[in-house]
N, C-alpha and C positions, 0 to 999 in steps of 0.2 A: 386367372386364366386369360391369356392374351390372344384371343382368336382373331381379332381385327387389327393387329399391329402390322403396319406396312413399313417396309424399309426402303428409303430413298438414299442411295449411296450407302453411307455407314451410319445414317441417322434414322432411328425408328420413329414412326409417326403414329399417333393414336388419336382418333376423333373424340373430343370431349364437349360437354355443354356446360358453360358457366351458369346458364340460366336454370337448368334443371339439376345440375350437379352430376349428371350421368358420366361415368367413366373417370371421374376425378381421382378416385383411389387407385384405379388401374394405372393412370398416368404417374402418380407418385411412386407406385411400386416399380414401374418401368424406369423411372429416373434412378432409383436406387440400384436396380439391376445393371443398368448401363454404367453407372459410376463404379460399381464393384468389379466389373469386368474390364474397365479401362486401365490404361497404364499410368494413371495419375499417381504421382509420388506424393505421399503424405509426410510432410516434415513438420513435426510439432515444435522443433527448435528454431525454425525460420521466423523471420519477421512476419507478424500477423497481416494477412490480407483476407478480405471477405467481400461478398456481393450483397448489397442491400436489396431485398425484394420489395419491401414496403416501409415507408416511414410516415409517422403521424404524430400529432400532438394530442395527448390525452389530458383531460381536465384534472384528473386526480393523480396520474402517474408521471406527467410531463412528457418529454420527447421520447418516442418509442421507435425502434427500428427492428424489423424482422430481417435476419441475414443468414447466409450460409458461409461457414468458414472455409476458405480456400486453402490457406497455408498458415502455419503457426498456431498459436492458441490465443484465446481472448479470456481474460480473467476479470472478475469483479474488482473494481478499483483502477483498471487500466484507463489511460487517457485515449480518446479517439481522435484521429487526425484524418483529414481529407485534403490532399494536395498541399501538405505541409501547414495546414491551418488547423489549430486545435478546435474541435467541435464540442467537446465535453468529456465526461467521465462515465464509465460503466458503473451504474449504481446497483443493478441486479441483472441476472441472466435467467431466463425461463426457457426450458426445452420444449419440444413439440407436444409433450403430454401435460404441460402446465406446471411442472415441478421446477422449483428454483435450483439452479446448479451454480457452482463456484467458477467453473471454467468450461470452455468448449474447444474441441479439437477439430482438425480438418474433416469435413463431411458433415459436421453437426449443423443443425438449423436451430437458431435461438432468437429470442426477442429480448 
């Protein structure tokens, strides 16, 4: 239920608190709704592009990145590039529920 969603131009705004976690799930739901109603073309055959939300170095698992797939697909075993520089190889993909997957398509969030 989005009782306190404001719209500024064509962008919905919702107040959240990172400290208390208040309205975080509402924000995530709103992001999905806006994406579903947008005119974004999902092309799984295109060259992979994605947005990195967070990156960190884990002592046990190595370099980790949380990302959202913009275009194309990413598969386990793919090489990762940034500005034509190879950064590494995808060793595993985990979806938002913690389940390991073999590939991610546009709109998917993975680690």
